[in-house]
VOPAGU-2260 file (C-alpha; in pm, 1 decimal, decimal comma):
REM VOPAGU-2260
SITE   aa  ch    i         X         Y         Z
SITE  UNK   A    0    2886,6      48,2    -328,2
SITE  UNK   A    1    3238,9     155,3    -414,3
SITE  UNK   A    2    3263,9     367,7    -100,1
SITE  UNK   A    3    3202,5      51,3     101,7
SITE  UNK   A    4    3469,4    -141,2     -90,8
SITE  UNK   A    5    3208,1    -351,9    -271,2
SITE  UNK   A    6    3298,2    -410,2    -635,9
SITE  UNK   A    7    3031,1    -290,4    -872,9
SITE  UNK   A    8    3147,9    -106,6   -1187,7
SITE  UNK   A    9    2863,9    -174,2   -1434,7
SITE  UNK   A   10    2761,9    -491,4   -1250,4
SITE  UNK   A   11    2504,7    -476,7    -976,3
SITE  UNK   A   12    2189,5    -270,9    -944,4
SITE  UNK   A   13    1959,9    -103,5    -696,5
SITE  UNK   A   14    1586,4     -39,8    -671,4
SITE  UNK   A   15    1383,0     188,8    -446,5
SITE  UNK   A   16    1008,0     213,6    -385,5
SITE  UNK   A   17     933,1     586,5    -388,3
SITE  UNK   A   18     553,1     571,4    -390,3
SITE  UNK   A   19     274,8     312,4    -396,3
SITE  UNK   A   20     298,6     313,0    -777,1
SITE  UNK   A   21     662,2     394,4    -860,7
SITE  UNK   A   22     998,1     218,4    -838,5
SITE  UNK   A   23    1332,5     376,8    -918,4
SITE  UNK   A   24    1601,1     144,6   -1063,4
SITE  UNK   A   25    1956,4     198,1   -1172,6
SITE  UNK   A   26    2017,0     179,5   -1546,1
SITE  UNK   A   27    2208,4     -96,5   -1718,4
SITE  UNK   A   28    2574,3     -56,2   -1819,8
SITE  UNK   A   29    2649,6     257,3   -1618,5
SITE  UNK   A   30    2950,5     241,1   -1382,4
SITE  UNK   A   31    2818,7     309,7   -1031,8
SITE  UNK   A   32    3086,8     572,4    -962,7
SITE  UNK   A   33    2950,8     770,5   -1261,1
SITE  UNK   A   34    2584,3     736,9   -1162,6
SITE  UNK   A   35    2384,3    1058,4   -1163,5
SITE  UNK   A   36    2027,2    1116,2   -1047,3
SITE  UNK   A   37    1902,5    1188,8   -1398,4
SITE  UNK   A   38    2016,7     842,5   -1516,9
SITE  UNK   A   39    1774,8     664,4   -1282,6
SITE  UNK   A   40    1480,6     491,9   -1452,2
SITE  UNK   A   41    1122,5     510,0   -1323,4
SITE  UNK   A   42     905,7     198,4   -1346,0
SITE  UNK   A   43     558,9      98,9   -1238,1
SITE  UNK   A   44     508,3    -208,9   -1017,3
SITE  UNK   A   45     476,2    -433,6   -1322,7
SITE  UNK   A   46     815,3    -326,5   -1455,6
SITE  UNK   A   47     676,2    -101,2   -1726,5
SITE  UNK   A   48     914,8     182,5   -1804,0
SITE  UNK   A   49     752,1     517,7   -1723,5
SITE  UNK   A   50    1050,1     747,7   -1765,8
SITE  UNK   A   51    1418,6     726,6   -1855,1
SITE  UNK   A   52    1671,8     961,2   -2002,0
SITE  UNK   A   53    1735,9     899,2   -2372,3
SITE  UNK   A   54    1999,6     629,8   -2415,2
SITE  UNK   A   55    1936,7     475,8   -2072,3
SITE  UNK   A   56    1747,5     154,7   -2001,1
SITE  UNK   A   57    1659,0     -12,8   -1669,7
SITE  UNK   A   58    1878,2    -285,0   -1528,9
SITE  UNK   A   59    1829,4    -623,2   -1691,7
SITE  UNK   A   60    1759,5    -757,5   -1340,8
SITE  UNK   A   61    1440,5    -549,3   -1331,4
SITE  UNK   A   62    1211,6    -859,0   -1310,1
SITE  UNK   A   63    1330,0    -960,6    -964,0
SITE  UNK   A   64    1346,1    -601,6    -838,7
SITE  UNK   A   65     984,4    -532,7    -934,8
SITE  UNK   A   66     866,6    -870,9    -803,7
SITE  UNK   A   67    1029,0    -806,9    -464,0
SITE  UNK   A   68     895,6    -452,9    -428,0
SITE  UNK   A   69     548,8    -555,1    -551,0
SITE  UNK   A   70     517,2    -866,5    -329,5
SITE  UNK   A   71     712,2    -779,4     -14,6
SITE  UNK   A   72     518,9    -489,0     135,6
SITE  UNK   A   73     784,8    -419,0     397,4
SITE  UNK   A   74    1072,8    -395,5     146,7
SITE  UNK   A   75    1146,3     -48,9       6,9
SITE  UNK   A   76    1486,3    -116,9    -147,9
SITE  UNK   A   77    1690,3    -400,5    -296,2
SITE  UNK   A   78    2056,0    -403,0    -397,3
SITE  UNK   A   79    2230,9    -670,4    -603,7
SITE  UNK   A   80    2607,5    -685,8    -651,9
SITE  UNK   A   81    2892,7    -921,6    -724,7
SITE  UNK   A   82    3090,4    -878,8    -402,4
SITE  UNK   A   83    3411,0   -1079,4    -379,9
SITE  UNK   A   84    3357,5   -1296,3     -70,4
SITE  UNK   A   85    2983,1   -1340,3    -123,9
SITE  UNK   A   86    3040,6   -1436,9    -487,8
SITE  UNK   A   87    3299,9   -1691,4    -376,8
SITE  UNK   A   88    3042,5   -1854,7    -148,9
SITE  UNK   A   89    2783,5   -1829,3    -429,5
SITE  UNK   A   90    2991,6   -2069,6    -639,2
SITE  UNK   A   91    3017,8   -2327,2    -362,4
SITE  UNK   A   92    2750,0   -2564,5    -240,9
SITE  UNK   A   93    2823,3   -2516,4     129,3
SITE  UNK   A   94    2551,0   -2359,0     347,5
SITE  UNK   A   95    2799,6   -2167,4     567,0
SITE  UNK   A   96    2617,3   -1835,8     534,6
SITE  UNK   A   97    2283,9   -1978,8     647,6
SITE  UNK   A   98    2430,0   -2053,9     990,4
SITE  UNK   A   99    2373,6   -1807,7    1278,2
SITE  UNK   A  100    2738,2   -1724,2    1355,7
SITE  UNK   A  101    2673,6   -1356,1    1429,4
SITE  UNK   A  102    2376,4   -1227,6    1631,8
SITE  UNK   A  103    2332,8    -875,2    1489,8
SITE  UNK   A  104    2327,5    -977,8    1120,9
SITE  UNK   A  105    2089,3   -1264,0    1197,0
SITE  UNK   A  106    1849,6   -1019,2    1362,5
SITE  UNK   A  107    1871,9    -762,7    1079,1
SITE  UNK   A  108    1906,3    -988,1     777,1
SITE  UNK   A  109    1825,6   -1343,3     876,6
SITE  UNK   A  110    2009,1   -1638,8     728,3
SITE  UNK   A  111    2175,0   -1570,1     393,3
SITE  UNK   A  112    1964,0   -1799,9     178,8
SITE  UNK   A  113    2095,1   -1949,8    -146,7
SITE  UNK   A  114    1878,2   -1911,4    -456,6
SITE  UNK   A  115    1941,3   -2197,9    -703,9
SITE  UNK   A  116    2118,5   -2103,4   -1025,3
SITE  UNK   A  117    1914,6   -1998,9   -1324,3
SITE  UNK   A  118    2007,9   -1760,1   -1602,2
SITE  UNK   A  119    2069,3   -1406,2   -1473,2
SITE  UNK   A  120    1817,5   -1140,9   -1578,6
SITE  UNK   A  121    1554,6   -1405,6   -1651,0
SITE  UNK   A  122    1193,5   -1432,0   -1539,2
SITE  UNK   A  123    1291,8   -1772,9   -1399,3
SITE  UNK   A  124    1540,0   -1604,6   -1162,0
SITE  UNK   A  125    1257,8   -1381,0   -1042,8
SITE  UNK   A  126    1040,0   -1689,3    -978,3
SITE  UNK   A  127    1320,9   -1865,1    -786,4
SITE  UNK   A  128    1374,3   -1559,6    -565,0
SITE  UNK   A  129     997,4   -1529,8    -514,8
SITE  UNK   A  130     989,8   -1882,5    -366,2
SITE  UNK   A  131    1243,0   -1781,6     -98,0
SITE  UNK   A  132    1203,3   -1406,7     -45,1
SITE  UNK   A  133     987,8   -1450,7     266,8
SITE  UNK   A  134    1273,3   -1634,5     446,8
SITE  UNK   A  135    1529,0   -1355,6     473,4
SITE  UNK   A  136    1655,0   -1014,0     370,8
SITE  UNK   A  137    1982,2   -1156,6     237,0
SITE  UNK   A  138    2043,2   -1395,1     -51,2
SITE  UNK   A  139    2319,2   -1560,2    -248,0
SITE  UNK   A  140    2233,1   -1601,5    -613,4
SITE  UNK   A  141    2415,3   -1925,1    -694,8
SITE  UNK   A  142    2703,5   -1870,8    -940,7
SITE  UNK   A  143    2596,4   -1507,3    -972,9
SITE  UNK   A  144    2624,9   -1273,8    -673,1
SITE  UNK   A  145    2428,2   -1144,2    -376,2
SITE  UNK   A  146    2105,4    -959,7    -300,5
SITE  UNK   A  147    2013,4    -754,9       8,6
SITE  UNK   A  148    1669,2    -617,5      94,8
SITE  UNK   A  149    1578,5    -330,2     323,7
SITE  UNK   A  150    1255,9    -206,1     482,0
SITE  UNK   A  151    1425,2     131,2     542,4
SITE  UNK   A  152    1617,5     281,9     248,8
SITE  UNK   A  153    1865,4     222,6     -34,0
SITE  UNK   A  154    2149,6     322,0     200,3
SITE  UNK   A  155    2032,3      58,6     447,8
SITE  UNK   A  156    2015,7    -203,5     169,5
SITE  UNK   A  157    2378,2    -124,3      80,6
SITE  UNK   A  158    2472,9    -141,2     450,4
SITE  UNK   A  159    2308,8    -484,7     475,9
SITE  UNK   A  160    2499,6    -600,9     168,6
SITE  UNK   A  161    2820,1    -474,9     329,2
SITE  UNK   A  162    2729,1    -662,6     647,9
SITE  UNK   A  163    2674,8    -978,7     441,0
SITE  UNK   A  164    3013,2    -933,1     270,0
SITE  UNK   A  165    3179,1    -889,5     611,8
SITE  UNK   A  166    3017,3   -1211,5     735,9
SITE  UNK   A  167    3134,4   -1399,0     425,4
SITE  UNK   A  168    3487,7   -1263,1     469,8
SITE  UNK   A  169    3495,6   -1359,7     838,9
SITE  UNK   A  170    3370,6   -1710,7     770,2
SITE  UNK   A  171    3621,0   -1753,9     485,7
SITE  UNK   A  172    3902,7   -1645,8     716,3
SITE  UNK   A  173    3785,0   -1880,9     994,5
SITE  UNK   A  174    3764,3   -2176,1     756,2
SITE  UNK   A  175    4118,9   -2111,1     637,9
SITE  UNK   A  176    4284,2   -2066,4     979,5
């Protein structure tokens, strides 16, 4: 995320379906620039921890990651972060990012759909995302951040998030011209 200029530090998280039974997720409270392979947590599709290095726990956003991977058969990876421009739009009530301003992102991601605010890391957030996950591969989590889904890989999920951040930046600049 940092290599793409997307703020992350300890915020944000990533999941990856590695087999029909296993999901890898980033641990909580580890700066992304210090992430190492051995810190990654292994979960089953129900979110049950199967393996983690001592002192490391899965992201608190695990409920929505496991729900997405379990229910969206085409999704292999999800990334959530608190990108600057996307987070700015996440605190507004304007549907700017749902509009089809750019062809390529609309084809790859779809409209950037806003998920109504509920407490982060909650089962309720997972249920709110579940209601909308079939509509797109890109989401704003109201007053929280953004979420990108990929049918290809974690790198592709990050690329889609970067694409979403670029769209948000372009729209912000256009609005303020």
